[in-house]
MDAnalysis code that builds the backbone (N, CA, C; Angstrom):
import MDAnalysis as mda
import numpy as np

u = mda.Universe.empty(429, n_residues=143, atom_resindex=np.repeat(np.arange(143), 3), trajectory=True)
u.add_TopologyAttr("name", ["N", "CA", "C"] * 143)
u.add_TopologyAttr("resid", np.arange(1, 144))
u.add_TopologyAttr("resname", ["UNK", "UNK", "UNK", "UNK", "UNK", "UNK", "UNK", "UNK", "UNK", "UNK", "UNK", "UNK", "UNK", "UNK", "UNK", "UNK", "UNK", "UNK", "UNK", "UNK", "UNK", "UNK", "UNK", "UNK", "UNK", "UNK", "UNK", "UNK", "UNK", "UNK", "UNK", "UNK", "UNK", "UNK", "UNK", "UNK", "UNK", "UNK", "UNK", "UNK", "UNK", "UNK", "UNK", "UNK", "UNK", "UNK", "UNK", "UNK", "UNK", "UNK", "UNK", "UNK", "UNK", "UNK", "UNK", "UNK", "UNK", "UNK", "UNK", "UNK", "UNK", "UNK", "UNK", "UNK", "UNK", "UNK", "UNK", "UNK", "UNK", "UNK", "UNK", "UNK", "UNK", "UNK", "UNK", "UNK", "UNK", "UNK", "UNK", "UNK", "UNK", "UNK", "UNK", "UNK", "UNK", "UNK", "UNK", "UNK", "UNK", "UNK", "UNK", "UNK", "UNK", "UNK", "UNK", "UNK", "UNK", "UNK", "UNK", "UNK", "UNK", "UNK", "UNK", "UNK", "UNK", "UNK", "UNK", "UNK", "UNK", "UNK", "UNK", "UNK", "UNK", "UNK", "UNK", "UNK", "UNK", "UNK", "UNK", "UNK", "UNK", "UNK", "UNK", "UNK", "UNK", "UNK", "UNK", "UNK", "UNK", "UNK", "UNK", "UNK", "UNK", "UNK", "UNK", "UNK", "UNK", "UNK", "UNK", "UNK", "UNK", "UNK", "UNK"])
u.atoms.positions = np.array([
    [0.826, -1.178, 0.000],
    [0.000, 0.000, 0.000],
    [0.876, 1.249, 0.000],
    [0.336, 2.335, -0.462],
    [1.064, 3.582, -0.500],
    [0.892, 4.402, 0.776],
    [-0.037, 4.026, 1.626],
    [-0.283, 4.801, 2.836],
    [0.840, 4.599, 3.838],
    [1.135, 5.658, 4.564],
    [2.166, 5.607, 5.586],
    [1.519, 5.379, 6.943],
    [2.287, 4.819, 7.889],
    [1.770, 4.609, 9.233],
    [1.508, 5.948, 9.918],
    [2.478, 6.828, 9.920],
    [2.318, 8.142, 10.537],
    [2.784, 9.195, 9.541],
    [1.947, 10.171, 9.324],
    [2.273, 11.214, 8.362],
    [3.327, 12.154, 8.945],
    [4.382, 12.391, 8.196],
    [5.457, 13.268, 8.620],
    [5.214, 14.663, 8.072],
    [5.545, 15.665, 8.866],
    [5.431, 17.053, 8.421],
    [6.770, 17.461, 7.812],
    [6.801, 17.600, 6.507],
    [8.041, 17.931, 5.790],
    [8.248, 19.433, 5.654],
    [7.257, 20.231, 6.051],
    [7.361, 21.681, 5.892],
    [8.546, 22.286, 6.645],
    [8.794, 21.908, 7.909],
    [9.965, 22.471, 8.594],
    [11.288, 22.100, 7.914],
    [11.363, 20.879, 7.423],
    [12.571, 20.436, 6.713],
    [12.804, 21.290, 5.473],
    [11.764, 21.437, 4.660],
    [11.894, 22.229, 3.436],
    [12.231, 23.684, 3.747],
    [11.582, 24.231, 4.763],
    [11.847, 25.620, 5.138],
    [13.300, 25.797, 5.568],
    [13.829, 24.844, 6.346],
    [15.210, 24.939, 6.814],
    [16.212, 24.876, 5.662],
    [15.792, 24.307, 4.542],
    [16.662, 24.183, 3.367],
    [16.419, 25.295, 2.349],
    [15.499, 26.196, 2.664],
    [15.207, 27.296, 1.748],
    [14.368, 26.877, 0.554],
    [13.602, 25.800, 0.695],
    [12.728, 25.319, -0.374],
    [11.274, 25.574, 0.002],
    [10.465, 25.943, -0.978],
    [9.037, 26.169, -0.746],
    [8.329, 24.846, -0.488],
    [7.318, 24.897, 0.361],
    [6.507, 23.721, 0.674],
    [5.297, 23.690, -0.246],
    [5.513, 23.322, -1.488],
    [4.402, 23.236, -2.432],
    [3.667, 21.912, -2.238],
    [2.387, 21.853, -2.559],
    [1.639, 20.592, -2.411],
    [2.283, 19.436, -3.193],
    [2.791, 19.707, -4.379],
    [3.398, 18.647, -5.189],
    [4.704, 18.162, -4.571],
    [5.512, 19.084, -4.063],
    [6.782, 18.704, -3.439],
    [6.523, 17.908, -2.157],
    [5.546, 18.333, -1.375],
    [5.198, 17.616, -0.151],
    [4.685, 16.208, -0.475],
    [3.853, 16.091, -1.501],
    [3.328, 14.784, -1.910],
    [4.457, 13.878, -2.403],
    [5.428, 14.461, -3.097],
    [6.568, 13.691, -3.596],
    [7.385, 13.134, -2.423],
    [7.640, 13.964, -1.421],
    [8.386, 13.506, -0.250],
    [7.622, 12.424, 0.505],
    [6.327, 12.636, 0.666],
    [5.507, 11.642, 1.356],
    [5.544, 10.297, 0.633],
    [5.446, 10.344, -0.691],
    [5.467, 9.108, -1.463],
    [6.817, 8.411, -1.353],
    [7.905, 9.156, -1.550],
    [9.241, 8.560, -1.485],
    [9.544, 8.014, -0.096],
    [9.107, 8.720, 0.930],
    [9.343, 8.284, 2.303],
    [8.569, 7.015, 2.625],
    [7.467, 6.795, 1.945],
    [6.657, 5.611, 2.179],
    [7.148, 4.371, 1.450],
    [8.171, 4.509, 0.636],
    [8.700, 3.389, -0.149],
    [9.947, 2.799, 0.505],
    [10.143, 1.509, 0.354],
    [11.382, 0.868, 0.797],
    [12.306, 0.620, -0.388],
    [11.854, 0.992, -1.559],
    [12.613, 0.757, -2.780],
    [12.793, 2.074, -3.523],
    [13.727, 2.085, -4.436],
    [13.946, 3.286, -5.232],
    [12.903, 3.382, -6.337],
    [12.648, 4.609, -6.779],
    [11.663, 4.864, -7.831],
    [12.288, 5.705, -8.927],
    [11.829, 5.490, -10.148],
    [12.277, 6.317, -11.264],
    [11.423, 7.584, -11.291],
    [11.905, 8.639, -11.938],
    [11.070, 9.839, -12.094],
    [9.724, 9.516, -12.753],
    [9.735, 8.582, -13.694],
    [8.496, 8.200, -14.371],
    [7.533, 7.502, -13.415],
    [8.069, 6.635, -12.519],
    [7.229, 5.978, -11.511],
    [6.561, 7.016, -10.619],
    [7.355, 7.992, -10.179],
    [6.852, 9.048, -9.311],
    [5.778, 9.857, -10.028],
    [6.047, 10.198, -11.279],
    [5.097, 10.972, -12.080],
    [3.770, 10.234, -12.221],
    [3.827, 8.947, -12.549],
    [2.597, 8.160, -12.720],
    [1.782, 8.113, -11.433],
    [2.453, 7.946, -10.294],
    [1.735, 7.881, -9.018],
    [1.136, 9.239, -8.643],
    [1.900, 10.314, -8.855],
    [1.409, 11.637, -8.488],
    [0.350, 12.160, -9.457],
    [0.359, 11.657, -10.687],
    [-0.617, 12.093, -11.686],
    [-2.040, 11.721, -11.255],
    [-2.179, 10.679, -10.455],
    [-3.503, 10.300, -9.934],
    [-4.052, 11.393, -9.023],
    [-3.156, 12.067, -8.329],
    [-3.556, 13.098, -7.362],
    [-3.541, 14.505, -7.956],
    [-2.561, 14.767, -8.817],
    [-2.410, 16.084, -9.447],
    [-2.501, 15.899, -10.958],
    [-3.660, 16.153, -11.517],
    [-3.891, 15.906, -12.952],
    [-2.960, 16.726, -13.849],
    [-2.543, 17.903, -13.381],
    [-1.751, 18.789, -14.237],
    [-0.248, 18.704, -14.005],
    [0.220, 17.712, -13.254],
    [1.658, 17.621, -12.979],
    [2.394, 17.078, -14.205],
    [3.480, 17.724, -14.555],
    [4.264, 17.308, -15.707],
    [5.565, 16.644, -15.295],
    [6.111, 15.851, -16.166],
    [7.382, 15.168, -15.902],
    [8.524, 16.155, -15.630],
    [8.588, 17.313, -16.337],
    [9.650, 18.277, -16.011],
    [9.582, 18.769, -14.557],
    [8.376, 18.892, -14.002],
    [8.206, 19.291, -12.602],
    [8.806, 18.230, -11.690],
    [8.582, 16.974, -12.031],
    [9.127, 15.866, -11.238],
    [10.652, 15.925, -11.258],
    [11.225, 16.022, -12.453],
    [12.687, 16.063, -12.573],
    [13.271, 17.259, -11.814],
    [12.674, 18.413, -11.955],
    [13.188, 19.620, -11.298],
    [13.156, 19.462, -9.771],
    [12.049, 18.965, -9.248],
    [11.937, 18.767, -7.804],
    [12.894, 17.700, -7.293],
    [13.054, 16.628, -8.035],
    [13.990, 15.578, -7.626],
    [15.412, 16.116, -7.549],
    [15.806, 16.890, -8.540],
    [17.164, 17.453, -8.540],
    [17.352, 18.433, -7.383],
    [16.342, 19.258, -7.110],
    [16.434, 20.191, -5.986],
    [16.536, 19.452, -4.663],
    [15.705, 18.436, -4.470],
    [15.711, 17.670, -3.225],
    [17.004, 16.866, -3.071],
    [17.495, 16.325, -4.152],
    [18.753, 15.574, -4.101],
    [19.919, 16.519, -3.839],
    [19.876, 17.687, -4.422],
    [20.926, 18.677, -4.215],
    [21.013, 19.163, -2.777],
    [19.909, 19.102, -2.059],
    [19.861, 19.503, -0.644],
    [20.008, 18.294, 0.278],
    [20.322, 17.122, -0.289],
    [20.530, 15.878, 0.465],
    [19.294, 15.406, 1.225],
    [18.115, 15.708, 0.689],
    [16.872, 15.227, 1.283],
    [16.579, 13.824, 0.770],
    [16.874, 13.593, -0.502],
    [16.709, 12.272, -1.107],
    [18.049, 11.850, -1.701],
    [18.173, 10.567, -1.977],
    [19.406, 10.002, -2.509],
    [19.189, 9.547, -3.940],
    [20.147, 9.865, -4.783],
    [20.116, 9.412, -6.171],
    [20.732, 8.011, -6.223],
    [20.027, 7.093, -6.856],
    [20.510, 5.726, -7.038],
    [20.870, 5.569, -8.510],
    [22.100, 5.172, -8.754],
    [22.546, 4.981, -10.132],
    [22.515, 3.486, -10.426],
    [21.623, 3.108, -11.303],
    [21.407, 1.703, -11.648],
    [22.370, 1.272, -12.751],
    [22.739, -0.008, -12.791],
    [23.600, -0.479, -13.892],
    [23.014, -0.234, -15.281],
    [21.681, -0.056, -15.379],
    [21.067, 0.224, -16.679],
    [21.214, 1.694, -17.066],
    [21.943, 2.465, -16.241],
    [22.252, 3.880, -16.453],
    [21.059, 4.805, -16.222],
    [19.959, 4.262, -15.756],
    [18.781, 5.041, -15.394],
    [18.977, 5.588, -13.982],
    [18.515, 6.803, -13.746],
    [18.569, 7.377, -12.415],
    [17.277, 7.071, -11.671],
    [17.436, 6.724, -10.406],
    [16.313, 6.460, -9.527],
    [16.520, 7.279, -8.259],
    [15.490, 7.367, -7.432],
    [15.580, 8.169, -6.215],
    [15.009, 7.405, -5.034],
    [15.571, 7.702, -3.864],
    [15.222, 7.003, -2.642],
    [15.266, 7.990, -1.480],
    [14.288, 7.938, -0.587],
    [14.276, 8.785, 0.595],
    [15.030, 8.065, 1.703],
    [16.122, 8.652, 2.133],
    [16.941, 8.053, 3.181],
    [16.879, 8.930, 4.413],
    [16.467, 8.363, 5.536],
    [16.303, 9.111, 6.783],
    [17.601, 9.285, 7.566],
    [18.660, 8.572, 7.199],
    [19.896, 8.609, 7.978],
    [20.794, 9.771, 7.550],
    [21.150, 10.599, 8.513],
    [22.010, 11.735, 8.203],
    [23.476, 11.453, 8.512],
    [23.748, 10.406, 9.288],
    [25.138, 10.067, 9.584],
    [25.777, 9.418, 8.355],
    [27.106, 9.386, 8.343],
    [27.833, 8.859, 7.195],
    [27.518, 7.369, 7.003],
    [27.046, 7.049, 5.816],
    [26.741, 5.657, 5.474],
    [26.653, 5.532, 3.959],
    [26.469, 4.303, 3.503],
    [26.349, 4.034, 2.077],
    [25.153, 3.128, 1.850],
    [24.873, 2.815, 0.577],
    [23.686, 2.035, 0.251],
    [24.018, 0.776, -0.535],
    [23.330, -0.303, -0.146],
    [23.315, -1.533, -0.923],
    [21.999, -1.529, -1.682],
    [22.061, -1.636, -3.000],
    [20.891, -1.539, -3.858],
    [20.650, -2.882, -4.531],
    [19.481, -3.464, -4.287],
    [19.123, -4.709, -4.965],
    [18.609, -4.365, -6.362],
    [19.287, -4.866, -7.371],
    [18.917, -4.536, -8.746],
    [17.729, -5.357, -9.234],
    [17.260, -6.304, -8.396],
    [16.102, -7.098, -8.771],
    [14.816, -6.539, -8.163],
    [14.749, -6.462, -6.831],
    [13.514, -6.005, -6.172],
    [13.518, -4.510, -5.858],
    [14.639, -3.820, -6.074],
    [14.785, -2.370, -5.912],
    [14.865, -1.899, -4.467],
    [15.010, -2.811, -3.504],
    [15.164, -2.394, -2.114],
    [16.515, -1.727, -1.925],
    [16.549, -0.769, -1.013],
    [17.782, -0.070, -0.666],
    [18.024, -0.291, 0.819],
    [19.246, -0.711, 1.165],
    [19.600, -0.951, 2.555],
    [20.861, -0.170, 2.893],
    [20.905, 0.367, 4.109],
    [22.059, 1.140, 4.558],
    [23.144, 0.221, 5.107],
    [24.398, 0.645, 4.947],
    [25.517, 0.020, 5.642],
    [26.532, 1.098, 5.979],
    [27.275, 0.894, 7.055],
    [28.151, 1.947, 7.563],
    [29.628, 1.729, 7.249],
    [30.007, 0.564, 6.817],
    [31.410, 0.303, 6.502],
    [31.871, 1.221, 5.369],
    [33.057, 1.814, 5.529],
    [33.560, 2.739, 4.514],
    [35.078, 2.655, 4.447],
    [35.605, 2.359, 3.281],
    [37.049, 2.233, 3.090],
    [37.668, 3.501, 2.510],
    [36.951, 4.590, 2.544],
    [37.430, 5.802, 1.899],
    [38.583, 6.453, 2.656],
    [38.743, 6.161, 3.941],
    [39.840, 6.764, 4.712],
    [41.195, 6.451, 4.067],
    [41.403, 5.218, 3.633],
    [42.664, 4.847, 2.954],
    [42.817, 5.602, 1.643],
    [41.735, 5.735, 0.914],
    [41.771, 6.454, -0.362],
    [42.071, 7.937, -0.123],
    [41.420, 8.527, 0.868],
    [41.676, 9.936, 1.189],
    [43.137, 10.156, 1.571],
    [43.705, 9.250, 2.361],
    [45.103, 9.349, 2.771],
    [46.025, 9.283, 1.553],
    [45.745, 8.365, 0.626],
    [46.572, 8.247, -0.578],
    [46.457, 9.489, -1.456],
    [45.260, 10.013, -1.584],
    [45.067, 11.229, -2.381],
    [45.808, 12.403, -1.731],
    [45.730, 12.499, -0.419],
    [46.422, 13.568, 0.289],
    [47.947, 13.434, 0.161],
    [48.475, 12.220, 0.360],
    [49.920, 12.007, 0.390],
    [50.557, 11.933, -0.990],
    [49.927, 11.247, -1.925],
    [50.540, 11.030, -3.242],
    [50.148, 12.075, -4.270],
    [48.891, 12.471, -4.265],
    [48.400, 13.399, -5.276],
    [48.420, 14.835, -4.752],
    [48.519, 14.970, -3.425],
    [48.495, 16.273, -2.749],
    [47.145, 16.965, -2.939],
    [46.111, 16.168, -2.995],
    [44.758, 16.698, -3.140],
    [43.965, 16.506, -1.869],
    [42.706, 16.936, -1.897],
    [41.825, 16.816, -0.742],
    [40.454, 16.331, -1.201],
    [39.968, 15.266, -0.604],
    [38.640, 14.738, -0.899],
    [37.624, 15.565, -0.118],
    [36.626, 16.093, -0.800],
    [35.581, 16.867, -0.128],
    [34.276, 16.085, -0.004],
    [34.084, 15.078, -0.846],
    [32.919, 14.212, -0.725],
    [33.158, 12.962, -1.572],
    [32.319, 11.969, -1.348],
    [32.395, 10.762, -2.163],
    [31.026, 10.095, -2.207],
    [30.842, 9.288, -3.228],
    [29.617, 8.515, -3.399],
    [30.030, 7.060, -3.539],
    [29.451, 6.214, -2.729],
    [29.767, 4.790, -2.783],
    [28.464, 4.029, -2.687],
    [28.169, 3.276, -3.704],
    [26.930, 2.502, -3.772],
    [27.289, 1.102, -4.231],
    [26.743, 0.112, -3.574],
    [26.979, -1.278, -3.946],
    [25.699, -1.829, -4.558],
    [25.784, -2.359, -5.771],
    [24.649, -2.975, -6.446],
    [24.774, -4.484, -6.348],
    [23.664, -5.167, -6.126],
    [23.694, -6.620, -6.038],
    [22.305, -7.183, -5.903],
    [22.234, -8.364, -5.314],
    [20.956, -9.030, -5.076],
    [20.800, -9.258, -3.574],
    [19.687, -8.830, -3.017],
    [19.432, -9.030, -1.588],
    [19.158, -10.504, -1.316],
    [19.059, -10.848, -0.049],
    [18.878, -12.271, 0.325],
    [17.603, -12.858, -0.259],
    [16.549, -12.050, -0.434],
    [15.308, -12.567, -0.999],
    [15.421, -12.826, -2.511],
    [16.354, -12.143, -3.164],
    [16.466, -12.235, -4.626],
    [17.610, -13.142, -5.102],
    [18.461, -13.592, -4.167],
    [19.594, -14.431, -4.573],
    [19.105, -15.765, -5.071],
])
């Protein structure tokens, strides 16, 4: 089902990020937060079109990019080169395991980037400011 157990108020979050709390943006967050799997922009558009007859795909893409840019949602890069999106509630440093079969996303905290950062600092004389690490595979239900 698409219904959530408890409705979250996303308005304070959006306000703190300098984003307007539009009905479409709020509905998008509610929908993504209610999913355990990643969704494509087209999936989101089809679901929201039932509620907002005049919503266009460009609106979906624009909102997804704004929300991802503010780290409210996570971009999932699939091996098929399609972009998907996932609402992740964890703000601490972590990464995602993405099941390419059932589309579930699971968090994990192990990170080997410290060694890479040290090598970049020592050998290349550079500084890492951020990184993206995503593991694609099959979850236990799909193996």
